[in-house]
All heavy atoms as a GROMACS GRO file, in nm:
protein
  555
    1MET      N    1   0.084  -0.118   0.000
    1MET     CA    2   0.000   0.000   0.000
    1MET      C    3   0.088   0.124   0.000
    1MET      O    4   0.152   0.155   0.100
    1MET     CB    5  -0.090   0.001   0.121
    1MET     CG    6  -0.192  -0.109   0.124
    1MET     SD    7  -0.318  -0.071   0.246
    1MET     CE    8  -0.459  -0.126   0.159
    2PRO      N    9   0.090   0.193  -0.110
    2PRO     CA   10   0.175   0.312  -0.121
    2PRO      C   11   0.142   0.420  -0.019
    2PRO      O   12   0.230   0.494   0.023
    2PRO     CB   13   0.149   0.362  -0.263
    2PRO     CG   14   0.082   0.251  -0.334
    2PRO     CD   15   0.020   0.161  -0.233
    3GLU      N   16   0.017   0.428   0.023
    3GLU     CA   17  -0.018   0.534   0.119
    3GLU      C   18   0.048   0.513   0.255
    3GLU      O   19   0.077   0.609   0.326
    3GLU     CB   20  -0.170   0.550   0.134
    3GLU     CG   21  -0.244   0.427   0.176
    3GLU     CD   22  -0.292   0.338   0.063
    3GLU    OE1   23  -0.256   0.358  -0.053
    3GLU    OE2   24  -0.366   0.244   0.093
    4ILE      N   25   0.074   0.388   0.292
    4ILE     CA   26   0.144   0.363   0.419
    4ILE      C   27   0.288   0.411   0.408
    4ILE      O   28   0.339   0.478   0.498
    4ILE     CB   29   0.138   0.214   0.458
    4ILE    CG1   30  -0.005   0.167   0.476
    4ILE    CG2   31   0.217   0.190   0.588
    4ILE    CD1   32  -0.020   0.017   0.496
    5SER      N   33   0.354   0.382   0.297
    5SER     CA   34   0.490   0.429   0.276
    5SER      C   35   0.495   0.581   0.274
    5SER      O   36   0.584   0.642   0.334
    5SER     CB   37   0.547   0.376   0.145
    5SER     OG   38   0.561   0.237   0.148
    6ALA      N   39   0.399   0.642   0.206
    6ALA     CA   40   0.395   0.788   0.200
    6ALA      C   41   0.374   0.849   0.338
    6ALA      O   42   0.439   0.948   0.374
    6ALA     CB   43   0.285   0.834   0.104
    7ALA      N   44   0.287   0.789   0.417
    7ALA     CA   45   0.263   0.839   0.553
    7ALA      C   46   0.388   0.823   0.639
    7ALA      O   47   0.422   0.912   0.718
    7ALA     CB   48   0.145   0.767   0.616
    8LEU      N   49   0.456   0.712   0.622
    8LEU     CA   50   0.579   0.689   0.698
    8LEU      C   51   0.685   0.791   0.659
    8LEU      O   52   0.751   0.850   0.746
    8LEU     CB   53   0.629   0.547   0.674
    8LEU     CG   54   0.759   0.506   0.743
    8LEU    CD1   55   0.748   0.523   0.894
    8LEU    CD2   56   0.794   0.363   0.708
    9LEU      N   57   0.701   0.816   0.531
    9LEU     CA   58   0.798   0.915   0.486
    9LEU      C   59   0.762   1.055   0.534
    9LEU      O   60   0.849   1.133   0.573
    9LEU     CB   61   0.811   0.911   0.334
    9LEU     CG   62   0.878   0.786   0.279
    9LEU    CD1   63   0.867   0.781   0.127
    9LEU    CD2   64   1.023   0.779   0.323
   10ARG      N   65   0.635   1.086   0.535
   10ARG     CA   66   0.591   1.218   0.584
   10ARG      C   67   0.618   1.230   0.733
   10ARG      O   68   0.664   1.335   0.781
   10ARG     CB   69   0.441   1.237   0.555
   10ARG     CG   70   0.385   1.368   0.605
   10ARG     CD   71   0.443   1.486   0.528
   10ARG     NE   72   0.382   1.608   0.578
   10ARG     CZ   73   0.450   1.716   0.614
   10ARG    NH1   74   0.580   1.722   0.600
   10ARG    NH2   75   0.388   1.822   0.660
   11ALA      N   76   0.593   1.126   0.809
   11ALA     CA   77   0.622   1.128   0.953
   11ALA      C   78   0.771   1.148   0.977
   11ALA      O   79   0.810   1.223   1.068
   11ALA     CB   80   0.574   0.999   1.018
   12CYS      N   81   0.853   1.086   0.896
   12CYS     CA   82   0.998   1.104   0.908
   12CYS      C   83   1.036   1.249   0.882
   12CYS      O   84   1.120   1.307   0.953
   12CYS     CB   85   1.072   1.013   0.811
   12CYS     SG   86   1.066   0.838   0.852
   13GLU      N   87   0.975   1.306   0.780
   13GLU     CA   88   1.001   1.445   0.747
   13GLU      C   89   0.963   1.537   0.863
   13GLU      O   90   1.040   1.625   0.902
   13GLU     CB   91   0.922   1.482   0.621
   13GLU     CG   92   0.944   1.623   0.572
   13GLU     CD   93   0.859   1.653   0.449
   13GLU    OE1   94   0.838   1.562   0.367
   13GLU    OE2   95   0.814   1.767   0.438
   14ILE      N   96   0.846   1.516   0.919
   14ILE     CA   97   0.799   1.599   1.030
   14ILE      C   98   0.890   1.584   1.152
   14ILE      O   99   0.921   1.682   1.220
   14ILE     CB  100   0.654   1.563   1.066
   14ILE    CG1  101   0.560   1.609   0.953
   14ILE    CG2  102   0.611   1.625   1.199
   14ILE    CD1  103   0.419   1.554   0.963
   15ALA      N  104   0.933   1.461   1.178
   15ALA     CA  105   1.018   1.434   1.295
   15ALA      C  106   1.166   1.464   1.268
   15ALA      O  107   1.247   1.453   1.359
   15ALA     CB  108   1.001   1.289   1.338
   16ALA      N  109   1.197   1.498   1.145
   16ALA     CA  110   1.335   1.528   1.105
   16ALA      C  111   1.429   1.410   1.130
   16ALA      O  112   1.537   1.425   1.186
   16ALA     CB  113   1.386   1.655   1.173
   17VAL      N  114   1.383   1.291   1.089
   17VAL     CA  115   1.466   1.171   1.098
   17VAL      C  116   1.469   1.104   0.961
   17VAL      O  117   1.379   1.122   0.879
   17VAL     CB  118   1.414   1.070   1.204
   17VAL    CG1  119   1.422   1.131   1.343
   17VAL    CG2  120   1.274   1.023   1.173
   18ARG      N  121   1.573   1.028   0.938
   18ARG     CA  122   1.583   0.953   0.813
   18ARG      C  123   1.505   0.822   0.828
   18ARG      O  124   1.501   0.765   0.937
   18ARG     CB  125   1.730   0.924   0.781
   18ARG     CG  126   1.810   1.050   0.756
   18ARG     CD  127   1.955   1.020   0.713
   18ARG     NE  128   2.017   0.908   0.782
   18ARG     CZ  129   2.094   0.919   0.890
   18ARG    NH1  130   2.118   1.038   0.943
   18ARG    NH2  131   2.147   0.812   0.946
   19PRO      N  132   1.446   0.774   0.721
   19PRO     CA  133   1.369   0.648   0.729
   19PRO      C  134   1.450   0.531   0.787
   19PRO      O  135   1.395   0.448   0.860
   19PRO     CB  136   1.328   0.621   0.585
   19PRO     CG  137   1.326   0.755   0.521
   19PRO     CD  138   1.437   0.833   0.587
   20GLU      N  139   1.580   0.527   0.758
   20GLU     CA  140   1.661   0.417   0.810
   20GLU      C  141   1.680   0.424   0.961
   20GLU      O  142   1.730   0.329   1.022
   20GLU     CB  143   1.796   0.406   0.737
   20GLU     CG  144   1.878   0.531   0.741
   20GLU     CD  145   1.852   0.628   0.625
   20GLU    OE1  146   1.751   0.617   0.555
   20GLU    OE2  147   1.938   0.716   0.608
   21GLU      N  148   1.638   0.534   1.022
   21GLU     CA  149   1.643   0.548   1.168
   21GLU      C  150   1.511   0.507   1.234
   21GLU      O  151   1.498   0.512   1.356
   21GLU     CB  152   1.671   0.693   1.206
   21GLU     CG  153   1.805   0.744   1.157
   21GLU     CD  154   1.825   0.891   1.186
   21GLU    OE1  155   1.754   0.974   1.125
   21GLU    OE2  156   1.910   0.922   1.271
   22VAL      N  157   1.416   0.463   1.153
   22VAL     CA  158   1.281   0.434   1.200
   22VAL      C  159   1.255   0.284   1.201
   22VAL      O  160   1.304   0.211   1.115
   22VAL     CB  161   1.178   0.505   1.108
   22VAL    CG1  162   1.037   0.463   1.140
   22VAL    CG2  163   1.195   0.655   1.118
   23VAL      N  164   1.176   0.240   1.297
   23VAL     CA  165   1.128   0.102   1.301
   23VAL      C  166   0.976   0.105   1.294
   23VAL      O  167   0.911   0.163   1.381
   23VAL     CB  168   1.172   0.029   1.430
   23VAL    CG1  169   1.115  -0.112   1.433
   23VAL    CG2  170   1.323   0.026   1.442
   24LEU      N  171   0.920   0.047   1.190
   24LEU     CA  172   0.776   0.038   1.176
   24LEU      C  173   0.730  -0.094   1.239
   24LEU      O  174   0.787  -0.199   1.207
   24LEU     CB  175   0.734   0.042   1.030
   24LEU     CG  176   0.585   0.038   1.006
   24LEU    CD1  177   0.544   0.142   0.905
   24LEU    CD2  178   0.539  -0.098   0.963
   25ILE      N  179   0.635  -0.088   1.327
   25ILE     CA  180   0.578  -0.208   1.388
   25ILE      C  181   0.441  -0.229   1.328
   25ILE      O  182   0.356  -0.138   1.333
   25ILE     CB  183   0.570  -0.192   1.542
   25ILE    CG1  184   0.710  -0.169   1.598
   25ILE    CG2  185   0.504  -0.315   1.604
   25ILE    CD1  186   0.712  -0.126   1.743
   26GLY      N  187   0.419  -0.344   1.271
   26GLY     CA  188   0.291  -0.371   1.207
   26GLY      C  189   0.253  -0.518   1.214
   26GLY      O  190   0.331  -0.602   1.257
   27ASP      N  191   0.131  -0.545   1.170
   27ASP     CA  192   0.081  -0.682   1.176
   27ASP      C  193   0.032  -0.734   1.042
   27ASP      O  194  -0.043  -0.830   1.035
   27ASP     CB  195  -0.030  -0.693   1.281
   27ASP     CG  196  -0.154  -0.614   1.246
   27ASP    OD1  197  -0.152  -0.537   1.147
   27ASP    OD2  198  -0.255  -0.628   1.317
   28SER      N  199   0.079  -0.671   0.935
   28SER     CA  200   0.036  -0.717   0.803
   28SER      C  201   0.152  -0.713   0.704
   28SER      O  202   0.250  -0.641   0.724
   28SER     CB  203  -0.078  -0.630   0.749
   28SER     OG  204  -0.028  -0.505   0.707
   29GLY      N  205   0.137  -0.788   0.598
   29GLY     CA  206   0.236  -0.784   0.491
   29GLY      C  207   0.246  -0.646   0.429
   29GLY      O  208   0.354  -0.604   0.387
   30PHE      N  209   0.134  -0.575   0.425
   30PHE     CA  210   0.135  -0.438   0.372
   30PHE      C  211   0.226  -0.348   0.455
   30PHE      O  212   0.297  -0.264   0.402
   30PHE     CB  213  -0.006  -0.378   0.370
   30PHE     CG  214  -0.098  -0.444   0.272
   30PHE    CD1  215  -0.216  -0.502   0.316
   30PHE    CD2  216  -0.069  -0.449   0.136
   30PHE    CE1  217  -0.303  -0.563   0.227
   30PHE    CE2  218  -0.156  -0.510   0.046
   30PHE     CZ  219  -0.273  -0.567   0.092
   31ASP      N  220   0.223  -0.368   0.588
   31ASP     CA  221   0.309  -0.289   0.676
   31ASP      C  222   0.456  -0.318   0.648
   31ASP      O  223   0.539  -0.226   0.642
   31ASP     CB  224   0.278  -0.319   0.823
   31ASP     CG  225   0.139  -0.276   0.865
   31ASP    OD1  226   0.083  -0.182   0.805
   31ASP    OD2  227   0.086  -0.338   0.959
   32MET      N  228   0.490  -0.445   0.629
   32MET     CA  229   0.629  -0.482   0.602
   32MET      C  230   0.673  -0.425   0.468
   32MET      O  231   0.783  -0.373   0.454
   32MET     CB  232   0.647  -0.634   0.604
   32MET     CG  233   0.605  -0.703   0.736
   32MET     SD  234   0.678  -0.632   0.884
   32MET     CE  235   0.537  -0.548   0.956
   33GLU      N  236   0.586  -0.433   0.368
   33GLU     CA  237   0.615  -0.378   0.236
   33GLU      C  238   0.636  -0.227   0.244
   33GLU      O  239   0.727  -0.172   0.181
   33GLU     CB  240   0.500  -0.410   0.141
   33GLU     CG  241   0.520  -0.359   0.001
   33GLU     CD  242   0.401  -0.390  -0.089
   33GLU    OE1  243   0.325  -0.484  -0.060
   33GLU    OE2  244   0.386  -0.319  -0.190
   34ALA      N  245   0.554  -0.160   0.323
   34ALA     CA  246   0.567  -0.014   0.338
   34ALA      C  247   0.700   0.022   0.398
   34ALA      O  248   0.766   0.118   0.354
   34ALA     CB  249   0.452   0.040   0.423
   35ALA      N  250   0.742  -0.051   0.500
   35ALA     CA  251   0.871  -0.024   0.563
   35ALA      C  252   0.984  -0.043   0.463
   35ALA      O  253   1.075   0.041   0.452
   35ALA     CB  254   0.890  -0.113   0.684
   36ILE      N  255   0.979  -0.152   0.390
   36ILE     CA  256   1.082  -0.179   0.289
   36ILE      C  257   1.086  -0.068   0.186
   36ILE      O  258   1.192  -0.015   0.153
   36ILE     CB  259   1.058  -0.316   0.222
   36ILE    CG1  260   1.083  -0.429   0.323
   36ILE    CG2  261   1.146  -0.333   0.098
   36ILE    CD1  262   1.031  -0.564   0.278
   37ASN      N  263   0.970  -0.030   0.134
   37ASN     CA  264   0.963   0.074   0.031
   37ASN      C  265   1.011   0.210   0.081
   37ASN      O  266   1.065   0.288   0.003
   37ASN     CB  267   0.821   0.086  -0.024
   37ASN     CG  268   0.781  -0.034  -0.106
   37ASN    OD1  269   0.865  -0.110  -0.154
   37ASN    ND2  270   0.652  -0.055  -0.123
   38ALA      N  271   0.991   0.237   0.209
   38ALA     CA  272   1.033   0.365   0.265
   38ALA      C  273   1.179   0.363   0.310
   38ALA      O  274   1.236   0.468   0.338
   38ALA     CB  275   0.944   0.402   0.384
   39GLY      N  276   1.238   0.244   0.319
   39GLY     CA  277   1.376   0.234   0.365
   39GLY      C  278   1.388   0.224   0.516
   39GLY      O  279   1.495   0.248   0.572
   40ALA      N  280   1.279   0.187   0.582
   40ALA     CA  281   1.278   0.173   0.728
   40ALA      C  282   1.293   0.026   0.766
   40ALA      O  283   1.276  -0.063   0.683
   40ALA     CB  284   1.147   0.228   0.786
   41ARG      N  285   1.323   0.003   0.890
   41ARG     CA  286   1.324  -0.134   0.943
   41ARG      C  287   1.183  -0.169   0.988
   41ARG      O  288   1.099  -0.080   1.006
   41ARG     CB  289   1.421  -0.144   1.060
   41ARG     CG  290   1.564  -0.120   1.016
   41ARG     CD  291   1.658  -0.137   1.132
   41ARG     NE  292   1.786  -0.078   1.096
   41ARG     CZ  293   1.854   0.001   1.174
   41ARG    NH1  294   1.812   0.031   1.294
   41ARG    NH2  295   1.968   0.051   1.134
   42SER      N  296   1.159  -0.298   1.009
   42SER     CA  297   1.024  -0.338   1.047
   42SER      C  298   1.025  -0.451   1.149
   42SER      O  299   1.114  -0.536   1.148
   42SER     CB  300   0.945  -0.383   0.924
   42SER     OG  301   1.008  -0.495   0.865
   43ILE      N  302   0.925  -0.447   1.234
   43ILE     CA  303   0.899  -0.556   1.327
   43ILE      C  304   0.755  -0.598   1.305
   43ILE      O  305   0.664  -0.515   1.307
   43ILE     CB  306   0.919  -0.514   1.473
   43ILE    CG1  307   1.064  -0.474   1.498
   43ILE    CG2  308   0.877  -0.627   1.568
   43ILE    CD1  309   1.090  -0.419   1.635
   44ALA      N  310   0.736  -0.725   1.283
   44ALA     CA  311   0.602  -0.779   1.262
   44ALA      C  312   0.548  -0.835   1.392
   44ALA      O  313   0.618  -0.907   1.463
   44ALA     CB  314   0.607  -0.889   1.157
   45TYR      N  315   0.424  -0.801   1.420
   45TYR     CA  316   0.354  -0.857   1.536
   45TYR      C  317   0.262  -0.965   1.483
   45TYR      O  318   0.161  -0.938   1.419
   45TYR     CB  319   0.276  -0.749   1.610
   45TYR     CG  320   0.190  -0.803   1.721
   45TYR    CD1  321   0.243  -0.886   1.819
   45TYR    CD2  322   0.055  -0.773   1.727
   45TYR    CE1  323   0.164  -0.938   1.920
   45TYR    CE2  324  -0.025  -0.823   1.829
   45TYR     CZ  325   0.030  -0.905   1.924
   45TYR     OH  326  -0.048  -0.956   2.025
   46ALA      N  327   0.300  -1.090   1.507
   46ALA     CA  328   0.222  -1.205   1.461
   46ALA      C  329   0.114  -1.236   1.564
   46ALA      O  330   0.136  -1.310   1.659
   46ALA     CB  331   0.313  -1.325   1.440
   47ASN      N  332  -0.002  -1.176   1.544
   47ASN     CA  333  -0.110  -1.186   1.642
   47ASN      C  334  -0.205  -1.303   1.617
   47ASN      O  335  -0.308  -1.313   1.681
   47ASN     CB  336  -0.188  -1.054   1.647
   47ASN     CG  337  -0.239  -1.011   1.512
   47ASN    OD1  338  -0.213  -1.075   1.411
   47ASN    ND2  339  -0.310  -0.900   1.510
   48GLU      N  340  -0.167  -1.390   1.526
   48GLU     CA  341  -0.245  -1.510   1.497
   48GLU      C  342  -0.150  -1.626   1.469
   48GLU      O  343  -0.041  -1.604   1.415
   48GLU     CB  344  -0.335  -1.489   1.374
   48GLU     CG  345  -0.438  -1.381   1.391
   48GLU     CD  346  -0.514  -1.354   1.262
   48GLU    OE1  347  -0.496  -1.428   1.164
   48GLU    OE2  348  -0.591  -1.257   1.260
   49PRO      N  349  -0.190  -1.748   1.502
   49PRO     CA  350  -0.103  -1.863   1.475
   49PRO      C  351  -0.068  -1.873   1.326
   49PRO      O  352  -0.152  -1.853   1.240
   49PRO     CB  353  -0.188  -1.983   1.519
   49PRO     CG  354  -0.287  -1.928   1.616
   49PRO     CD  355  -0.314  -1.787   1.570
   50GLY      N  356   0.059  -1.899   1.298
   50GLY     CA  357   0.105  -1.915   1.161
   50GLY      C  358   0.138  -1.786   1.090
   50GLY      O  359   0.200  -1.787   0.984
   51LYS      N  360   0.099  -1.675   1.147
   51LYS     CA  361   0.123  -1.547   1.082
   51LYS      C  362   0.271  -1.510   1.083
   51LYS      O  363   0.316  -1.432   1.000
   51LYS     CB  364   0.041  -1.439   1.154
   51LYS     CG  365   0.013  -1.317   1.071
   51LYS     CD  366  -0.089  -1.229   1.142
   51LYS     CE  367  -0.118  -1.106   1.060
   51LYS     NZ  368  -0.213  -1.017   1.128
   52ASP      N  369   0.347  -1.567   1.176
   52ASP     CA  370   0.489  -1.536   1.185
   52ASP      C  371   0.562  -1.571   1.056
   52ASP      O  372   0.646  -1.496   1.009
   52ASP     CB  373   0.553  -1.604   1.306
   52ASP     CG  374   0.532  -1.755   1.308
   52ASP    OD1  375   0.436  -1.805   1.245
   52ASP    OD2  376   0.612  -1.822   1.375
   53VAL      N  377   0.529  -1.684   0.998
   53VAL     CA  378   0.594  -1.727   0.874
   53VAL      C  379   0.560  -1.632   0.760
   53VAL      O  380   0.647  -1.588   0.685
   53VAL     CB  381   0.554  -1.872   0.839
   53VAL    CG1  382   0.608  -1.912   0.703
   53VAL    CG2  383   0.600  -1.968   0.947
   54THR      N  384   0.433  -1.598   0.748
   54THR     CA  385   0.388  -1.508   0.642
   54THR      C  386   0.455  -1.372   0.653
   54THR      O  387   0.501  -1.316   0.553
   54THR     CB  388   0.234  -1.490   0.650
   54THR    OG1  389   0.173  -1.618   0.641
   54THR    CG2  390   0.184  -1.400   0.539
   55LEU      N  391   0.464  -1.319   0.775
   55LEU     CA  392   0.524  -1.187   0.794
   55LEU      C  393   0.675  -1.190   0.773
   55LEU      O  394   0.732  -1.094   0.718
   55LEU     CB  395   0.488  -1.132   0.932
   55LEU     CG  396   0.339  -1.100   0.949
   55LEU    CD1  397   0.307  -1.071   1.094
   55LEU    CD2  398   0.298  -0.984   0.860
   56ALA      N  399   0.739  -1.298   0.810
   56ALA     CA  400   0.882  -1.311   0.784
   56ALA      C  401   0.908  -1.315   0.634
   56ALA      O  402   1.001  -1.251   0.583
   56ALA     CB  403   0.937  -1.435   0.853
   57GLN      N  404   0.822  -1.389   0.562
   57GLN     CA  405   0.836  -1.396   0.416
   57GLN      C  406   0.809  -1.262   0.351
   57GLN      O  407   0.860  -1.234   0.242
   57GLN     CB  408   0.742  -1.502   0.360
   57GLN     CG  409   0.782  -1.643   0.396
   57GLN     CD  410   0.680  -1.747   0.354
   57GLN    OE1  411   0.563  -1.716   0.330
   57GLN    NE2  412   0.724  -1.871   0.345
   58ALA      N  413   0.731  -1.176   0.417
   58ALA     CA  414   0.701  -1.044   0.363
   58ALA      C  415   0.818  -0.947   0.383
   58ALA      O  416   0.814  -0.835   0.334
   58ALA     CB  417   0.575  -0.988   0.429
   59GLY      N  418   0.922  -0.992   0.455
   59GLY     CA  419   1.041  -0.910   0.467
   59GLY      C  420   1.064  -0.845   0.602
   59GLY      O  421   1.149  -0.757   0.613
   60ALA      N  422   0.990  -0.885   0.704
   60ALA     CA  423   1.009  -0.827   0.837
   60ALA      C  424   1.152  -0.848   0.885
   60ALA      O  425   1.209  -0.955   0.867
   60ALA     CB  426   0.911  -0.890   0.936
   61ASP      N  427   1.208  -0.746   0.949
   61ASP     CA  428   1.342  -0.758   1.006
   61ASP      C  429   1.340  -0.843   1.132
   61ASP      O  430   1.440  -0.906   1.166
   61ASP     CB  431   1.399  -0.619   1.038
   61ASP     CG  432   1.426  -0.540   0.911
   61ASP    OD1  433   1.503  -0.589   0.828
   61ASP    OD2  434   1.368  -0.431   0.896
   62ALA      N  435   1.228  -0.843   1.200
   62ALA     CA  436   1.209  -0.925   1.320
   62ALA      C  437   1.061  -0.956   1.332
   62ALA      O  438   0.977  -0.881   1.281
   62ALA     CB  439   1.258  -0.852   1.445
   63VAL      N  440   1.030  -1.066   1.398
   63VAL     CA  441   0.890  -1.106   1.419
   63VAL      C  442   0.874  -1.142   1.565
   63VAL      O  443   0.957  -1.210   1.624
   63VAL     CB  444   0.853  -1.228   1.331
   63VAL    CG1  445   0.709  -1.270   1.356
   63VAL    CG2  446   0.876  -1.199   1.184
   64THR      N  447   0.764  -1.095   1.624
   64THR     CA  448   0.732  -1.133   1.761
   64THR      C  449   0.585  -1.171   1.769
   64THR      O  450   0.503  -1.120   1.693
   64THR     CB  451   0.764  -1.019   1.860
   64THR    OG1  452   0.738  -1.064   1.993
   64THR    CG2  453   0.681  -0.894   1.833
   65ASP      N  454   0.555  -1.260   1.860
   65ASP     CA  455   0.416  -1.299   1.881
   65ASP      C  456   0.366  -1.252   2.017
   65ASP      O  457   0.259  -1.290   2.062
   65ASP     CB  458   0.398  -1.450   1.868
   65ASP     CG  459   0.478  -1.528   1.971
   65ASP    OD1  460   0.552  -1.466   2.050
   65ASP    OD2  461   0.465  -1.651   1.973
   66SER      N  462   0.447  -1.169   2.081
   66SER     CA  463   0.413  -1.122   2.215
   66SER      C  464   0.448  -0.975   2.230
   66SER      O  465   0.561  -0.935   2.198
   66SER     CB  466   0.492  -1.204   2.319
   66SER     OG  467   0.489  -1.142   2.445
   67MET      N  468   0.356  -0.897   2.278
   67MET     CA  469   0.385  -0.756   2.303
   67MET      C  470   0.492  -0.742   2.410
   67MET      O  471   0.569  -0.648   2.408
   67MET     CB  472   0.258  -0.681   2.343
   67MET     CG  473   0.161  -0.668   2.229
   67MET     SD  474   0.238  -0.590   2.086
   67MET     CE  475   0.146  -0.441   2.080
   68ARG      N  476   0.501  -0.837   2.499
   68ARG     CA  477   0.606  -0.833   2.602
   68ARG      C  478   0.745  -0.848   2.540
   68ARG      O  479   0.842  -0.795   2.591
   68ARG     CB  480   0.584  -0.943   2.706
   68ARG     CG  481   0.463  -0.916   2.791
   68ARG     CD  482   0.447  -1.022   2.895
   68ARG     NE  483   0.322  -0.999   2.965
   68ARG     CZ  484   0.297  -1.037   3.087
   68ARG    NH1  485   0.388  -1.106   3.154
   68ARG    NH2  486   0.184  -1.011   3.143
   69LYS      N  487   0.753  -0.923   2.432
   69LYS     CA  488   0.880  -0.945   2.365
   69LYS      C  489   0.916  -0.833   2.266
   69LYS      O  490   1.022  -0.833   2.206
   69LYS     CB  491   0.880  -1.078   2.291
   69LYS     CG  492   0.867  -1.198   2.382
   69LYS     CD  493   0.860  -1.324   2.298
   69LYS     CE  494   0.831  -1.446   2.384
   69LYS     NZ  495   0.807  -1.565   2.302
   70LEU      N  496   0.824  -0.738   2.252
   70LEU     CA  497   0.844  -0.631   2.154
   70LEU      C  498   0.970  -0.550   2.183
   70LEU      O  499   1.044  -0.515   2.092
   70LEU     CB  500   0.721  -0.541   2.149
   70LEU     CG  501   0.719  -0.437   2.040
   70LEU    CD1  502   0.733  -0.500   1.902
   70LEU    CD2  503   0.590  -0.357   2.048
   71VAL      N  504   0.997  -0.520   2.307
   71VAL     CA  505   1.116  -0.443   2.343
   71VAL      C  506   1.242  -0.516   2.297
   71VAL      O  507   1.333  -0.454   2.242
   71VAL     CB  508   1.120  -0.416   2.495
   71VAL    CG1  509   1.251  -0.352   2.535
   71VAL    CG2  510   1.003  -0.329   2.536
   72GLU      N  511   1.246  -0.647   2.316
   72GLU     CA  512   1.361  -0.726   2.270
   72GLU      C  513   1.373  -0.719   2.118
   72GLU      O  514   1.483  -0.710   2.065
   72GLU     CB  515   1.346  -0.870   2.315
   72GLU     CG  516   1.349  -0.890   2.465
   72GLU     CD  517   1.308  -1.031   2.507
   72GLU    OE1  518   1.304  -1.122   2.421
   72GLU    OE2  519   1.280  -1.048   2.626
   73ALA      N  520   1.260  -0.725   2.050
   73ALA     CA  521   1.262  -0.720   1.904
   73ALA      C  522   1.312  -0.585   1.855
   73ALA      O  523   1.390  -0.578   1.759
   73ALA     CB  524   1.123  -0.750   1.848
   74VAL      N  525   1.270  -0.477   1.920
   74VAL     CA  526   1.318  -0.343   1.882
   74VAL      C  527   1.469  -0.336   1.902
   74VAL      O  528   1.543  -0.290   1.815
   74VAL     CB  529   1.246  -0.233   1.963
   74VAL    CG1  530   1.313  -0.098   1.939
   74VAL    CG2  531   1.099  -0.226   1.925
   75ALA      N  532   1.517  -0.384   2.016
   75ALA     CA  533   1.661  -0.380   2.043
   75ALA      C  534   1.740  -0.460   1.939
   75ALA      O  535   1.852  -0.424   1.905
   75ALA     CB  536   1.688  -0.433   2.184
   76ALA      N  537   1.680  -0.565   1.885
   76ALA     CA  538   1.748  -0.649   1.788
   76ALA      C  539   1.764  -0.583   1.652
   76ALA      O  540   1.857  -0.616   1.579
   76ALA     CB  541   1.674  -0.782   1.773
   77VAL      N  542   1.676  -0.489   1.619
   77VAL     CA  543   1.682  -0.429   1.485
   77VAL      C  544   1.743  -0.289   1.483
   77VAL      O  545   1.768  -0.236   1.377
   77VAL     CB  546   1.544  -0.427   1.415
   77VAL    CG1  547   1.492  -0.566   1.395
   77VAL    CG2  548   1.447  -0.338   1.486
   78VAL      N  549   1.766  -0.231   1.598
   78VAL     CA  550   1.826  -0.097   1.598
   78VAL      C  551   1.974  -0.102   1.629
   78VAL      O  552   2.029  -0.195   1.672
   78VAL     CB  553   1.757   0.001   1.695
   78VAL    CG1  554   1.618   0.030   1.645
   78VAL    CG2  555   1.755  -0.049   1.836
   0.00000   0.00000   0.00000
């Protein structure tokens, strides 16, 4: 979805950061694609069984199935 990439790039512009300094956290392949297209890193939240494989295949830099593990996942990609 190009609009997600555009929104991410606009947020980077407003925050005065480069996309490669950003980590997008999402739960869909569209989110992972948007991060890739914008040049950002991504963490996928696999909120359903089996979704981890799909999100990893979509290009996620890290995948977690637990919000508690999210901090660890962020540390792993930055």
